[in-house]
Structure formats: structure tokens, C-alpha cells
C-alpha positions in Angstrom: 85.5 66.8 107.9 84.0 69.3 105.5 81.1 71.7 105.7 79.3 73.7 103.1 77.3 76.7 104.3 74.4 77.8 102.2 75.1 80.9 100.2 78.8 80.8 101.0 80.1 78.4 98.3 83.8 78.4 97.5 85.7 78.0 94.3 85.8 74.2 94.8 82.8 72.0 95.5 82.7 70.2 98.8 84.0 66.8 97.6 86.9 68.3 95.6 87.9 70.3 98.6 87.9 67.2 100.8 89.9 65.4 98.2 92.5 68.1 98.5 92.3 67.9 102.3 93.1 64.2 102.0 96.1 65.0 99.9 97.3 67.4 102.6 96.8 64.8 105.3 98.8 62.3 103.2 101.6 64.8 102.8 101.7 65.3 106.6 102.1 61.5 107.0 98.6 60.8 108.2 96.4 57.8 107.2 92.9 58.8 106.2 90.4 56.3 107.5 87.2 58.1 106.5 85.6 61.4 105.6 82.4 63.2 106.7 80.6 66.3 105.4 77.6 68.4 106.2 75.6 71.0 104.3 74.1 73.5 106.7 72.3 76.8 106.7 74.7 78.5 109.0 77.8 77.9 111.1 77.4 76.7 114.7 79.3 79.3 116.8 80.1 76.6 119.4 81.2 73.7 117.3 81.2 74.9 113.7 79.1 71.9 112.7 75.6 70.9 114.0 75.1 69.0 117.3 73.8 66.0 115.3 76.9 65.8 113.3 79.0 66.0 116.5 77.1 62.9 117.8 77.7 61.1 114.5 81.5 61.8 114.8 81.4 60.4 118.3 79.9 57.2 117.1 82.4 57.0 114.3 85.2 57.4 116.8 84.0 54.3 118.6 83.6 52.5 115.3 86.8 53.5 113.5 89.0 54.4 116.4 90.4 57.5 114.7 92.8 59.5 116.8 92.7 62.8 114.9 89.9 64.8 113.2 90.9 67.3 110.6 88.5 70.1 109.5 88.6 71.6 106.0 88.1 75.1 107.3 89.7 77.3 110.0 88.1 76.9 113.4 88.0 79.4 116.2 89.8 78.7 119.4 86.5 78.1 121.2 85.3 75.7 118.4 88.5 73.7 118.7 88.2 73.4 122.4 84.5 72.4 122.4 85.0 69.8 119.7 88.0 68.3 121.4 86.1 68.1 124.7 83.0 66.6 123.0 84.9 64.0 120.9 87.8 63.3 123.2 90.2 63.3 120.2 92.6 65.9 118.9 91.1 68.3 116.4 93.0 70.2 113.7 91.8 72.6 111.1 93.0 73.1 107.6 95.2 76.0 108.6 97.1 74.0 111.3 97.6 71.1 108.8 99.1 73.4 106.2 101.4 75.1 108.7 102.5 71.6 109.8 103.4 70.7 106.2 105.3 73.9 105.8 107.3 73.1 109.0 108.2 69.7 107.5 109.5 71.2 104.2 111.3 74.3 105.5 114.9 73.4 104.7 116.5 76.8 105.1 116.9 79.1 108.1 114.7 81.7 106.3 112.0 79.1 105.7 112.1 77.9 109.3 111.8 81.4 110.6 108.8 82.2 108.5 107.0 79.0 109.3 107.7 79.4 113.1 106.3 83.0 113.1 103.2 81.8 111.2 102.7 79.0 113.6 103.0 81.2 116.7 100.6 83.7 115.1 98.1 80.9 114.6 98.6 79.1 118.0 98.8 82.1 120.3 95.0 82.5 120.7 94.6 78.7 120.8 96.9 77.9 123.7 95.3 75.2 125.8 96.5 72.6 128.3 93.6 70.3 127.5 95.7 67.7 125.8 98.8 67.7 127.9 97.6 64.4 129.5 97.2 62.6 126.2 99.9 60.8 124.2 100.8 62.7 121.0 102.9 59.9 119.6 99.9 58.1 118.1 99.2 60.8 115.5 102.9 61.3 114.7 103.0 64.8 116.2 101.0 66.3 113.3 100.1 69.9 114.2 103.0 70.2 116.6 106.0 70.4 114.3 108.1 73.5 114.3 108.2 75.3 117.7 107.8 72.1 119.6 105.8 71.0 122.6 107.9 72.7 125.2 107.6 76.0 123.5 103.9 75.6 123.0 103.6 75.4 126.8 105.1 78.9 127.2 102.8 81.5 128.4 101.4 84.1 126.0 103.9 86.8 127.1 106.9 84.5 126.3 105.5 83.6 122.9 104.8 87.2 122.1 108.4 88.1 122.9 109.5 85.2 120.7 107.4 86.5 117.8 109.0 89.9 118.2 112.4 88.4 117.8 111.4 86.3 114.8 110.0 89.4 113.2 113.3 91.2 113.7 115.3 88.3 112.2 112.9 88.1 109.2 113.4 91.9 108.7 117.1 91.2 108.4 116.3 88.4 105.9 114.1 90.9 103.9 116.9 93.4 103.8 119.4 90.8 102.6 117.0 89.7 99.9 116.6 93.4 98.9 120.4 93.7 98.5 120.4 90.6 96.3 117.7 92.0 94.1 119.5 95.3 93.9 122.6 93.5 92.7 120.6 91.6 90.1 119.1 94.9 88.9 122.6 96.4 88.5 123.5 93.5 86.3 120.4 94.3 84.2 119.0 90.7 84.3 115.2 90.5 84.2 113.5 88.3 86.7 110.6 85.9 86.0 108.7 84.7 89.1 107.2 81.2 88.7 103.8 81.1 90.5 101.0 78.6 90.6 98.8 76.3 92.6 100.7 73.8 94.6 101.6 70.6 92.7 101.0 72.3 89.3 104.6 71.4 88.3 106.5 74.6 89.0 109.7 72.9 90.2 109.6 70.4 87.3 109.3 73.3 84.9 112.2 75.1 86.5 114.3 72.0 86.3 113.4 71.7 82.6 114.1 75.4 81.8 117.4 75.6 83.7 118.6 72.0 83.9 118.3 72.4 87.6 117.9 69.9 90.4 115.0 71.3 92.4 113.3 68.7 94.5 110.2 67.3 92.8 107.7 65.0 94.5 104.1 64.1 93.8 102.8 65.8 96.9 101.5 69.2 98.0 104.1 71.8 99.0 107.0 69.5 98.1 109.2 72.6 97.9 108.9 75.6 100.1 112.1 77.8 99.9 112.5 79.9 96.8 115.0 78.8 94.2 116.5 81.1 91.5 118.2 79.8 88.3 119.7 81.6 85.3 118.4 80.7 81.8 119.8 81.7 78.4 117.2 82.7 75.8 117.7 82.0 72.1 118.7 85.7 71.5 121.6 85.2 74.0 120.0 87.3 76.6 119.7 85.9 80.2 116.7 85.7 82.5 116.5 84.7 86.1 113.7 82.3 86.9 112.6 82.2 90.6 110.4 79.3 91.8 108.2 80.4 94.7 106.0 78.7 97.2 102.9 77.2 95.8 99.5 78.6 96.5 96.4 76.8 97.7 92.7 77.6 98.4 92.0 78.9 101.9 95.7 79.8 102.2 96.3 80.8 105.9 96.6 84.5 106.3 99.4 83.9 108.8 101.5 82.4 105.9 100.9 85.4 103.6 102.0 87.7 106.4 105.0 85.7 107.6 106.3 84.9 104.1 106.6 88.6 103.2 110.4 88.3 102.5 109.7 85.4 100.1 106.7 86.9 98.4 108.7 90.1 97.7 110.4 88.0 95.1 107.1 87.9 93.3 106.4 91.6 93.9 109.8 92.6 92.4 109.7 90.3 89.4 109.3 91.7 85.9 107.1 89.0 84.6 105.0 86.3 86.3 105.0 82.8 84.8 101.8 81.2 86.0 102.0 77.4 85.8 98.6 75.7 85.7 97.8 72.0 85.5 95.7 71.8 82.3 94.7 68.2 83.1 93.0 69.3 86.4 89.2 69.5 86.3 89.5 72.4 88.7 91.7 74.3 86.4 89.7 77.5 86.5 89.2 77.4 90.2 92.9 77.0 90.9 93.9 79.7 88.4 91.4 82.0 90.2 92.9 81.0 93.6 96.4 82.0 92.4 95.1 85.3 91.0 93.3 86.1 94.3 96.5 85.6 96.3 98.5 87.7 93.8 95.8 90.4 94.2 96.3 90.2 98.0 100.0 90.8 97.8 99.6 93.6 95.2 101.0 92.2 92.0 97.8 92.0 90.0 99.1 94.4 87.3 102.3 92.6 86.3 102.5 91.0 82.8 101.7 87.3 82.9 102.4 84.2 80.8 100.4 81.2 81.6 102.1 77.8 81.1 99.4 75.2 80.7 101.4 72.3 82.1 100.9 68.5 81.9 99.5 68.7 78.4 100.7 65.2 77.9 98.0 64.0 80.3 95.2 65.5 78.2 93.4 63.5 75.5 94.1 65.6 72.3 91.1 64.2 70.5 88.6 65.3 73.2 90.1 68.4 74.7 93.2 69.9 73.0 93.7 70.6 69.4 97.3 70.0 68.2 96.8 72.3 65.2 99.7 74.7 65.5 99.5 74.6 69.2 96.1 76.3 69.1 93.5 75.2 71.6 90.2 73.7 70.6 87.1 75.8 71.2 85.6 72.7 72.8 87.8 73.1 75.9 85.7 75.9 77.5 88.1 76.6 80.5 90.9 77.4 78.0 88.6 79.7 76.1 87.8 81.5 79.3 91.4 81.8 80.2 92.3 83.3 76.8 89.8 86.1 77.6 91.9 86.9 80.7 95.4 86.3 79.3 96.3 86.1 75.6 99.7 84.4 76.3 98.8 80.8 77.0 101.4 78.2 76.1 100.7 74.5 76.3 103.7 72.7 77.8 104.8 69.4 79.4 107.6 70.1 81.8 107.9 66.3 82.3 108.2 65.6 78.5 109.9 68.8 77.4 107.0 69.8 75.1 106.5 73.5 74.4 109.5 74.8 76.2 110.9 76.7 73.2 107.5 78.3 72.6 107.3 79.2 76.3 110.7 80.9 76.3 109.8 82.7 73.1 106.6 84.1 74.6 108.6 85.3 77.7 111.2 87.0 75.5 108.5 88.6 73.4 106.8 90.0 76.5 110.2 91.3 77.7 110.7 93.2 74.5 107.2 94.7 74.8 108.1 96.0 78.2 111.1 97.9 76.8 111.3 101.6 76.3 112.9 103.7 73.5 116.1 105.3 74.6 118.8 107.5 73.0 122.0 107.8 75.0 125.5 109.2 74.6 127.9 106.5 75.9 131.5 107.7 76.5 134.1 105.6 74.9 135.2 104.5 78.4 131.7 103.1 79.1 132.3 99.7 77.6 130.5 98.0 80.5 127.3 99.9 79.7 127.6 99.1 76.0 128.0 95.4 76.9 125.0 95.6 79.2 122.9 97.1 76.3 124.0 94.2 74.0 123.0 91.7 76.6 119.7 93.0 77.7 118.5 95.5 75.0 118.1 96.0 71.3 120.5 98.4 69.5 118.8 100.0 66.5 121.4 102.5 65.5 124.8 104.1 66.5 126.4 107.4 65.7 130.0 108.2 66.6 131.0 111.6 67.9 134.0 113.2 69.7 132.4 112.6 73.1 131.4 109.0 72.6 128.8 106.9 70.8 125.1 108.0 70.4 123.2 104.8 70.7 119.5 104.4 70.2 117.3 101.4 70.6 115.2 99.6 73.2 116.0 98.8 76.8 114.2 97.3 79.7 113.0 100.0 82.1 115.4 98.9 84.8 118.4 99.0 82.5 117.3 102.4 81.2 117.3 103.5 84.8 120.9 102.4 85.2 121.8 104.3 82.0 120.0 107.4 83.3 122.0 107.3 86.5 125.3 107.0 84.7 125.3 109.0 81.4 123.3 111.5 79.4 120.0 110.0 78.2 117.3 111.2 75.9 114.0 109.5 76.4 113.1 109.4 72.7 115.3 108.8 69.6 116.6 111.9 68.0 116.6 112.7 64.2 120.1 113.9 64.3 122.8 111.8 62.7 122.7 108.5 60.9 123.1 104.9 61.9 126.5 103.4 61.9 
């Protein structure tokens, strides 16, 4: 069930948003038997939709025999209760459905903790015993995965205590992730966080880049827990690619808050690789959705490379020019994206097209992020010299009694390691000659 309120249009039109809701329902294991929509001047505080539409849904219930009604927007606790009472069927909103899918796909302890906390945050104000007398088996338990029915019947105080414990456990997870990131920093390996709309092909791209085995399925949120893989660039330098949870329009605020530990992987990354489905007619809307979420978590200023994935599904004659990999001006969305990000690389993760160009664009951006450094490395600091060779560019060397003066470019995080270890000059000096 979808509704469009006059003057409050979203990035997607009503029918496209309902198409996505149907995909979510399919992912949750539901069979969609119909859809309804309503365009209205304002939201009904009692039932979200108008009273006339409620009567239509009651008639459809008798006609179709549906057992579950899913709304495309988040409903208030009162609206849920009133609709369930009026229709005598279970009612879910989009947020509950997404949380349910996340509960299905949380395969690690960390993922399960984050989903459980998000579910409790959503369900706490919605606790009701209205449906304890109805069979839940008929709808496959959708909307009840995760904490489970027994836990849902706890009183609010017990649930609040459980949320405190979950928050404490997740804080430990966050600290562990911070230690892992610190270890990676000490190795001097840059991190590229793969972000994008759900089902844009992020996991497929990671598999292609790193010859990995990340789960890939044609459904929304097929993967939930972050996966990190090491990739060798043509220069011999190494980069860590981290695949993160996919974003979606109307992303529940509970998820953004609960997934703080996971989203910190994005916040701490050096570069964002934004994977977008170039064959999707809602390309711009989905790119904007991802950018909005990135703004919400405070990473709007990070350097970005956009991988326009699934180029093999685009008709080159009508939309994409193969001329040197340049995009045709006829494809207006691409022209608009180029105004926002000048690093757009057409790829097909499935076919392996454009992967070398993508890695080259990432390496070029990494070089641009480097700073000029001149440092005296003692002869005993062979590990630091090795780190410079691996992650930086050496432009000159001068040998002295105390060690080797090395000048060149380093990523900022490696320059920080050098600064903590040896004598560093921020800018190259004129003294000496290159070795």
C-alpha cells in the first residue's frame, strides 16, 4: 500500500516505490497478491490513509483473502493499531519489513546485535497484545524475526534493559573495529569503502576486484555484514576494499543508529567507491539517496569514484557511447552525474569490463591525496623504507652519516606514521642531490 501526499513527493515516483516495496516483500518470503495506492492532500492522523481507502482495503480482504498488509511508509503506533483493528489483518510498514530482512541476513554476531537493537528501538513504542490470539504461521513470521515472539511480549522495562545491554555489547564491537582499523593504519594500507544502493552490484564488484567469494543474489540486502579484501594495484601497492551494507530510500533511522560500528568503516575510509546501476531508470534518485545517507553519517567530503555498473545491460547505440569509454551527451543522467563527480568509470562487474580503468582511477585519486614529505630515515629503519616503497612515491634520496634523506609523496596516514617515528620536514629541501 502506497500513498503520495501533495507537496511531499520523494525521489521516487509512487509506482516505482511500490515496485521496490514488492521486491522487499519478495526478499522477505512473501507472495504479493495485489497493490493499492492513494494520492491525498494530507496524512490522516488516525489511519495514515483516508477512511474511504480503508473501506476499499476491507473489501479487498474479503475478495483476495490477503493475510498481511504492507505500507510503503513508516506508520505511527496509533496508525498501526487502528488499521489492524479496522482491517482485522496484520499490518506492517516499510521500516518493519526492512528490519525483518536484515534479521534474515545477519550472519555474524555483530550483525545480529545491530539488527536486534534496531528492532527493539522500532518495536518498543509499538508493543501491543492485539494479535496474540491470531496465528502468525500463515504469514511466515514476517515482521517477527530476530528477538522472537516471547521477547516481544516482555514489558517495556525489560526491553529497555535489553537495549542497554545490546548497546554495551555493540560498544565493545566498535572498540574492536577501531583496533582493527588502527592496525591497518600502522601497515599503511589505504582503505576504499564500497557504498551504493542495495542490489547495485557491490558484492559482485568486490568479487571481481579481489577474486573473493562474497554472497551474491538477485535480491535486496543479500549481504549485510561488511567484508574486507586486499587488492593489488598495477603499481604493486595494496588497497583494502570493504563492502558495506547497501542503502535504500526511506532507510529506517533505527538502522543508521544501530549500525554505527559498521558505518564507521565508511567514515574511516580514505576513498568511497560508489557503485551505481547505470541501467536503472532511477539512477539519479538512487545516487541521491546514497549521498543523502552519506551526508547523514558525516562523510560527504570524502573523495569519491563512481562505478557505473551493469554497463553490459545498456544499449550502446541509444544511451552509452563506446568512444574511448566516454559517455554520450544523450544520456542526461550521466551528464548530470559528471557535474557532481568527475571520476565516473563505466564497468560491468559481471563481465569484468572496465575493472582496470576503475583501479587506475582509484590509484590516481590515492596519489592526489598524498602530501610532499622529506624525512631522515636512519639506516636501521628498513621497515619504514619498505613502507614508503609500498605505499608512497620516492622522488629522491641523499645518503648522510645519520641515515638517508628521502623525499617524495606519502599518503597522509603514512606521513603521520613517519612523523611519529623519525625526523620529518613537511616540504622537500633544496639541500643535497638525488641518489
